[in-house]
Steps between C-alpha positions, in 0.01 A plus 500: 500500500185297554214534252189680609194289572283442194222727626739789564679446172177501301348797680802715413504401134122518467486844662773633275326350198176669605675837522661439160181407314329811634798724432540407134150624424598858583727495196302260280190719514671745266535227237131416530377860493733664245695426185804273553752775427371710789655258749853602395418847367228646725450809286363279224148477632273707722587762759837511676465809716403577858366201692541271203873574494520436876324167466741402223797600718370301799446197279841530338680550830330242719356245255671500160696173453501435877214257532559315176854448630360352820265284294792367293707425809208318660457293186858383543442436870187304407708268286718421800195457721318269260789303348786550744786269414277216382611315189141469377399813309213354297233680702693826478519483121129419473430800721713722279345375175150564631609842626636572154170397341295712739739790445461480122121511535532788744732696271320454170138487612505752787805717558835539328684575828500135614794380715405132520660397170853624579468367855406155371785488248763629739360275772581198283859618482541624857413160649823363353695742723339386826813311606721807465642658812352820634806697396494367145131579462552858620807558281330372187180685589679832541701441181184440297332806651804717422523362147135584439556855622792546260299343217197725555710818516694390192185427302351831607799695366506290182134573429547866580795519261278367222170667584611812680347622823148461370225345716315372193729194495325394823173483313355811660415728209165679515365277225603178674360617833166596343478168316583303815236683703237443233585131464490428872177692552341319206489169684675180598505339155611822331809535717612135488727536190680804645534330839643186337755701302606691812517174698740351245726805529480497879594132514795560269620780728441308824695198376781644291551851637390489864531126542836526672351707780198272544714187506770663711250608765356147504847361574546751781158402635615138509812609689303713745280203578799272545679737739187552709415858400171411332421216738489733803800320651728798558492682830314829516814721526623349172183610321540849646866525396417384148167674458566853624796592275352313203173685530666837559738487205252322274223755552752785481609385153140454387399839643784663306379316192150644545624853567740490206229380263260775607771768501606415144139454385582138415767601249602193304861620485542425871238226537773239538615676819148494639454137406836381627457673835166329558636173359757485780279669760217254446726205586608655828150620587356154428755348736408758762128434460558126529710543815227715653230242428710218644564708810129576532413131477759403761402778739136401539394864459162562332446126470158554346653697213765235442230232482297703249805568282606135524156390380532744211838349421374144513253607231755706304438312174126555526542861613742575215261361238191659654678836493520455123134402478390802705719746312408358160131536583549860613719624216408293194169556325204264454429295697711721727471866595743631238668763720839464329666837459256684727620425855784726616785379723342630821187297438704202387664498843158518669389204292808303611421573864147369445629177344747461788214527748292244311784249478603547863140428601415216266826303530467404870125449459555259211777311680287464811292252300729378221852357499619695195403794287299396191788547255749340742265202524471472120878528451565244772242257361645527149854450631410196709275364224209453735250722674631624833279533810372856515272526800653526845426226748244647740561236771 
């Protein structure tokens, strides 16, 4: 198998990254607009009937855990792309330390749902596995993902045995919800202590509870880059053979998860079944989505759309952080608008579509004049220890 040309390889990865950074916002918006517990227990906050229930089901079926999985896999692929099998990893570790620092600022000063910190820490470990064979990376990746699934289900049943099937252990009592709404509406400074406390808990969970899945998916991403899947090197029929069944069974499992949750009114007694179904389904659906994007890039269809998505992906770091800035301004009080707890799921989805449109427009416009997104440029300059050229050569 011959490697794809650099331009083809990058366009596939960049396009997929663009899709991923847009897709994660459809789920993250809930964590910006509502109390943290509402993400896992939707009945905790605001309306869950009619169109709001449909929007939740669409998000859960087509978005939940799918695009963060793609993001994690691409992070692993990025390690192979940037470091390869080089023996010099000094630049990589500087990149990861700066990513860690930016992630800590992001988590504790802006939004508790940060993913940069676990990515940076696992990225420091994953680079040591870059010499592993494709098979070994996949086996270890799947083992870690399976272990995490068993751990999460086990912890769920252990907590339930102690607490009973009571949603208050998720931090979603009426008093907690009211206090959270008041704090976030009060203003940026008022909500900082609560955000910091939630960020600490989220980091603990992402590293010690869900860390196996994050790290496992990174390893699989490294393998998928090595075997040509994420470098657009496979032939089109291979992407069809992989993508169609993966997407079908993945979305079928996630659709069942959505229907089961709604049918049981999100009963905690059977929540592990809902979660486990989507846990597995999201992996397959993510693989199917990725295969579809690679096929789209290879086919040359809607080339203009591919270019726009690729530009969005090349600015994924900037777009991810600006999503936080936009959402924080909208939902947190002074100097923001303070709409926390007032925007229902239907309108949350409309807001996401608006942000998608803005980022799809501004990303190619920015890159038509500049080499990197602003945050990409800052990260690159810090990593290389010197200012990088930003303006494009107009000659």
